N, C-alpha and C positions, 0 to 999 in steps of 0.2 A: 399458558406458559408462566412458570414461576421465575420471578426476576430478582436478581441481587445487585446491589450497588457496590462496586469494587474500586478502591483507590489505586491509581497508577502514577508513575513518574514521581515516586516518593510522596504521594498525596497531593500532587499539583492538579490532578484531574480525577473526577469520579465518573465511572462508566457503568451504565445500566446494561446488564447482559443476562442471558438466560442462565439459570442455575444448572440446567442440563443442556447438552447439545454443543453447538460450535463455541469454542473459546479461542480467542485470538492468542497468538504466540509471539515469539521474538521477532519474526519477520515483520510484523506490524510495527513494533517498536523501532526496528532498524529503518524501515521506510519513513516513518514519521520524523526520525532524526536526520534523514538524508535529504529530504525534499527542501528545495530553496525556491523562493519566488515572491513576487509582489502582485498586487491587483486581485484578480479573480481566478481561483483554482478549482479544478474538478477532480473528484475521486470517482473512478469507475469500479463498481463492485464494492461499495462502501460497507455493506453489511449493517451492523449496528453502530458503526462509526468509530472504532477505536483509533484508526489512523487520522481521520479528520479531527477528532477531538484532541489527540495528542499534538497534532500539528498546530491546531488553534491555540493550545496552551503555550506553544513556543513562539509562534508567529501571530500574535493577537491581532495584527493590523490587516490581515488578509481576509477576503471573503471566500467562502468555500461552498460549492455545490456537491452534494453527495448523491450519487445515482446507484440504485440497487433494484433488483427484481423482487426482493422479499419485503413486502410492505410492513409486516410486523416488526422487522428489524429497524426499519426507518422510523417507526414510532418510538423505539427505544433511543435512537439517536436524537430525536427531537426532545425527549425527556431528559437525556443527559445534557444536552445544550442548555435547557432551562435550569437544571440543577447547578451547573457550573457557572451560570450567568453569562454564557457566551451569546453574542449576537453575530449576525453575518454568516450563519450556517443554514443551508437550504437543502433539506432532504427531498429528493424527487424519485418517484417510482418509475422504473423503465428498464428496458432490455438493452444491453450493450450492442446487441446485433442490429437494433433499430432504435438508437437513442432519441428520445423525444425532445431534443434540444436544438436550438438554432444559434445560440451564442457561441462565439469562439473564446477560448480561455487562454490566460497568460501562462498557465502551467497545468499539467495533468499528471495524476499519479494513480498507481494501482498495485494491488497485491493479488494478481489474477489466479484463478484455478489453473494448475499446470500438470497435475497428476493424470496419467492416462489410464482409463478404466481397464484397458486390456493388459496393463502391466502391474497395476496396484489395486488390491482389493478395495472396493467401494464401500464407504460407510452406509449402513442401512438408514441413517437419519438424513432426511433430505437437506436440511439446512447445512449440515456438515459436508455432505456430498457436493452440493452446489458450490460451496466455498472453496473446496480444494481439488475436486476432480473436474476434468473437462467433460461435463455432462450437458448442462444447459448452454454453456458457451465455452469456446476454446481460447487459448492464448491469442491466436490470430484475430479473433473477434475484438478482444480488448485493444490490441495494437491498431487495428483498423479504426476503431472508434476514437482512440487517442489521436491518431493522425488527422481524422476528419474534424475534430473539435478543438484542436490546438492552433493557436495563432502561428503565423509563419515564423516568427522569431522566438516562439515559446520553447519550453523544455518539457519533456515527458520523463517521469521517473517510475521505475518498476522494481519490484523485488520478487524473486522466484527462488525456489529451492535449487540445490545443486543438481537435482535430477533433471531439471529443464535445460539439458545440454544444448538444445538447438534454439534457444530463445533469441540469441543474437542474429542468427540466420533469418528467423521469422520476422524480427524487427526490420531487418534490411528489406525483406520482401514486401513489408507493409509501407515502405517508402522512407523509413527513418535512417539516419546516420548515427551510429553509436558515438557518443561523446566521452562517456566514462563507463568503465566496468570495474566494480569493486567486489573483490572476493573476500567474503566474511569467513574467518577461519576459527575452528576449534582445535587448538594446537596447530597442526599442519594440514588438517583436513578441511576442505571447502564445504561449508554448510549452506550458505546462501549466496546469491548473486544480486547485486544492486546495479542498475543501469540508469544513466542519464542519456536521453536521446534527443536529437535535433532533426529538423526538417531540411537542413542544408548541411553540406559537407563540413566536417571539422575533424581535426586530428584526434584520434582516439587515445585516451590515457587509461592506463590500467593501474589500479591501486589494490592494496590489501588492508584489512582491518581484523585484528585478532580480538575476538570477543571472549574466548575462554582459553585458559592454560591450566593443565593438570586438574581439570574439573572445576576450576573457580573462574568467576568473571574477572577479567582484567580491570585495572583502575579506569581505563578508557571506557570500557563497557559500563562500568558503574556510573560514570558520568552521563552516558547515554540513557541509562535506566532512570536517572534522576531528572531527565528532560533536556539534557544538553544536545548540542548539534554533533553529528558524526564527523563532519568535514575536517575539523582541526586534527583528527587522529588518523587520517588517511595517509598511507605510506606507499 
């Protein structure tokens, strides 16, 4: 695997990633800017760690455990942590369907695979297919793992594409109560959905965030791309 080192968040973090194969996209940046929490956090399906690394750059005081089934990617995460001088990041190999963890976490976050292989043509590259298509694991598996490993008063954060129309229903079936739904827009079209979930009932709030207008990033999205938090710009 040929590796390149790429600066993100306007150079605030360097991420080691494969030159070919899976490359993370805006959904990872959006999730990293949306997550809030203190204490010990867990990323489910971390891959080579872009969300964990970008979140650590913003919330340096938190400890983060990154779980993924692809061991080679976890090695890249470990290397990126070393290069950036980050401490308190713990890559762990494991399957979300049977997570090898006993700890309960203060917050959980994930950018799960949500594309259905019967509806969308699957990439021939395994690392890409596993990251975006429901092949090795489904959205339900990530939700169940999040519910199992989250503390009773914790929060779970997810990002999915607009194609995942039934995510909220699946979250409810897993035992969660939606706290927030954020529709991320390009002009007036929904491109991504962000969710904050709780284990207890809470009134759901619905927000929107415009990331692009007329083909250009909005000033608010430019702030997010520079490492800022998304929350101040929710409407």
